[in-house]
Structures are given as C-alpha cells and as structure tokens.
N, C-alpha and C positions, 0 to 999 in steps of 0.2 A: 806633927800629926799627919797621918797618911789618909788621903781621901779614898774612899772606896766607891767605885762606880757600880751601880746596880743596872741590871738589864731587865727589860720587860718584853714579853712576847706580844708583838703588835701585828694586827692584820694589815698587810701592805697590799697584797694582790687579791682583789675580790674574785669571787667564783666566776662571774662572766668573763673577766679578763683571763683567768687561767684556762677556762674552756676554749676561749678564742685562740690563745697561744698554741695549745696542743693541737686543736683542730686545724689551724692554719699550717702548722708544721707538717702534719701528716698529709694534708691536702696538697701542699706544694711538692712534697716528695712524690706523691702520686702523680702530679702533673708532669714532673720531670721524667718519671719512669714511663708513663703512658705516651708522652711526647716522643721520647727517644725510640720507643718500640712501635710507634704507629698505631696505638690502640686509641683511635680518635673519638669514638663515642664516649668512652670513659674519660678521655681528656677533656671533652666538652663538659661533661657532668661535673667533673672536679673543678673546671674553670668557673662554672656557675656557682659552685659552692664557695670558691675563693672570693668571687664577686660579692656574695651575700656577707661573708665574713668581713671583708674590707669595708663595705658600707656600714656594717654594725660598728666596727672599730672606730671609724671616723665620727660616728655619732656618740659612741661611748667615751671618746676622748674629751667630750665636753660635759657629759652628765654622769660619768661613771665614778668609781671610788676615787678618793683623794689622790692616790699615787698613780692612778691610771689615766688621769686627765692630762692632756697635752700641756696645760699650764704648769704642771708639776715638773716637767722635764724639757722645757724650752729654755736652754741656757744661753746667756750672752757669751760672746767670744772670750771675754775676760775670765769667765768661769771655767771655760774649757782649758784655757792656758794655765790657770791656777791649778786645775786638777792635774794636768800633765806635769806640773812642777812639784806635785806632791802636797799642795796646799788646798786640799779639798774642803768644801763646806760639809758640815754634818749630814745635810740632806743627800749628798752624793752617795752615801753609804746606805741609804734607806730605799729609795726608789731606783730609777735608772741613773747611772753615772752619766756625766757629760758625753763620754765616748759611746756608752750604751744607748743614750738618747739619739745620737747621730746615726747609729746603726739602725735603730727602730725606724726613724724617719726615712732613711735610705731604703730599707726593705719595703716599707709601706708604699713609698713613691714608685719604686721599681715594679712592685707587683701590680699597682694600679695601672701603670703604663703597659705592663705585659698583658694584663687582662683586657684592657681597652683595645690594644692592637689585635689581640686574639679574636675579639668580637667582630673586628673588621677584616680579618685575614681570609684569604681564599687560596688553597693550594691547587685549584683548577683540576682536581681529581675527584675527591670525595668529601673534603672537609671545607665547609664555607661558614664563616661566622654569621650570626643573625643580623648584624648591622651592615653587611656588605652592600645590600641593595639601597641603602640610604646615603651612601657616600660615593664620591667620584672614583673612577677607575684608578686615578693616580694615587688617591688616598689608600685604596685597597692594596695597591702594589707596594706602597711605602710601609703600610702596617704589616703586610705579609713578610716583607724582607726583614724588618726589625724583629718581629715575633719569632721567626724561624732561625734567625742568625744571631745578631748581636744580643738581643734581649734574652734569648734562651741561655746563652753562655754566661751572660752577666748574672742572671738569676742563680745559675749553678755555682758560679764563683762566689757570689755574695752569701749564699747559703753555706757553702764550705767555709768561708771566712768567719761567719757567725758561729759555726760549730767549733772552729779552732779557737776563737776568742773565748767562748764559754769554757772550753777545756783549759785554756791558759789561766783564766781567773779561778777555776776550781782547783787545778792541780798545782799551779805555781803560786798564785796570790792567796790561795786558801779561802776564797770567798764562797759562801754558800749561795749558789744561784738556782740549782735544780730543785732542792728541797722546798724553798719558799714558793716556787712556781707550782708545786704540787699541793702543799698545805695552805699556802696563802700567807703564812706568818713568818716574821723575821724577829730575831732577838736584837732589840734596839737598846743602846745605852741611854739610860735616863739622864736628862740634863744636856744631852747633845742633840736636842731636837730643834726643829725649825721654828716652833712656836715660842721658844725662848722662856718657857715657864718652868722648865726643869722637870716636867711630868712625863717626858718621853714624846715620841713623834705622834702626831695626830693620826689615828688609824683610818683606813679606808672604810667607807660604809659598805657593809656586806650582809644585809639582813633580807628578810623575806620580801619586803617592799622593793628594794633595789634589784633583787634577783627577778622578781616578777616584771619590773619595768624592762630589764634586760631581755627577758624572754619575749615580751611584746615587741620590743624594738627589733630583735632578730627576726621574729616572724614577719614584720613589715619589710625588712631588708631581704629576706628570703622570697617574699612575694614579688619584690621588684626584680630580683634575679630570675624568678620563674617567668615573669612577664617578658623579660629580655630574651630568655630562652625560647619563648613561644613565637618570637619573630623569625626564628630560623625556618627556612622553607627548603 
C-alpha cells in the first residue's frame, strides 16, 4: 500500500510580518544609496524609518503570528547541526530554517547596532545624530568610526549575502521563498507538522484583530522614532 501525502495551504507569514520585511528591505537599500551618495537628510529619514521598523519587529517577535515569533525559530545548536546534515525537523521547512534564523538574528542585530551608532555619529560637517549631545566625545568618535566604516560595509556584505542565499534556495534547492513572503501562504505537507496531530502545521494568526494590534504597535514605535528624531538640533 502506498501512502499519499496531502498538502494544505497554510498561512505562515502574517501581513504585518510581510509588510515589515519588504519595508525594511527597501529602507535599507535606500540607506545604502543615500549614505554612499551623501544625501544625508534622506539618510536620516530612512534611518528613523528603520528604527521604527526594528522596534516593531522586536515587539512583534513576542506577540505576532505563530511563525513570526522568535520562539518559533530559536534553534539549539543540535538542531542547526542536524539541519546541516540533512536531518531537518519538519518545522524547518515551514518557518525559518536554522540557517535562515541565524541570518535573521544577524541582520536584526547588525541593523540595530548600525542605527544606534548612526544616532550618535557626527561627521563634523553637516550630519550629526540626535543623540550626540547626550554621550561623551569618545563615544561619538567610536560610533562615527563604526557607522561610516566597518558597519556600513558589513551591512552591504550581509545584505548581498542574504540576496545570494535567497537565490541559492530558489534556483538550486527549488524552495519557494519569495511567493510566501508576498501571499503569506505555504503549501505544507499534512502529517509533517510540529503539533504532531496529522492535521498540518498550525497557522499564524492573521485576522483583523491581529492586524489592528500590529498597526497600533507600529504607530507607537513610529512615535518613539519621531521623538528620537526631534532631539536632533
């Protein structure tokens, strides 16, 4: 007797997560372009936008949809090793893979560092971050050096690596990554789910209530970013 595996369309990425992903991608690209070309006023505006987005993602990582929560893709070292050996858990094919999770955390951590140093940086010509007057001169110098040198090129390198990794998974491993980040849905094999009940993976909540909550949270985060921006003199 041959077992037949059925697939079900499952909501994996909720709308707030998808909007965050694409907004962050365009904002970071804009930051790189404006930074390299010295368009500093727009560089600052995009920096405040990224600040608001990062604050939102940090909160959404605890209250967002099932597969957007940090708890869903914090993997133990053993899980990462098993994935690299081809012994992946079914969950690894639903949300973020162990390697994908490491990439997400690396990007978030680096962008947080880059935004934080940007807020304290001063090029001594025309661009001064809003927090420079609240920290020591040594901290301003350290932040400026990192932001304009190592940090900038690490961000460019990590973004490039991320794009190459996506292309590898799409073109070589034939994983659908872009489509689900647009529609929110993935085709998941029933019976291969994390809940072990054979009914497929538990979907992420993505209804009017959760979307309204996300909108309110982002408005709050944007308000914090706007307040930080108002400190610039």
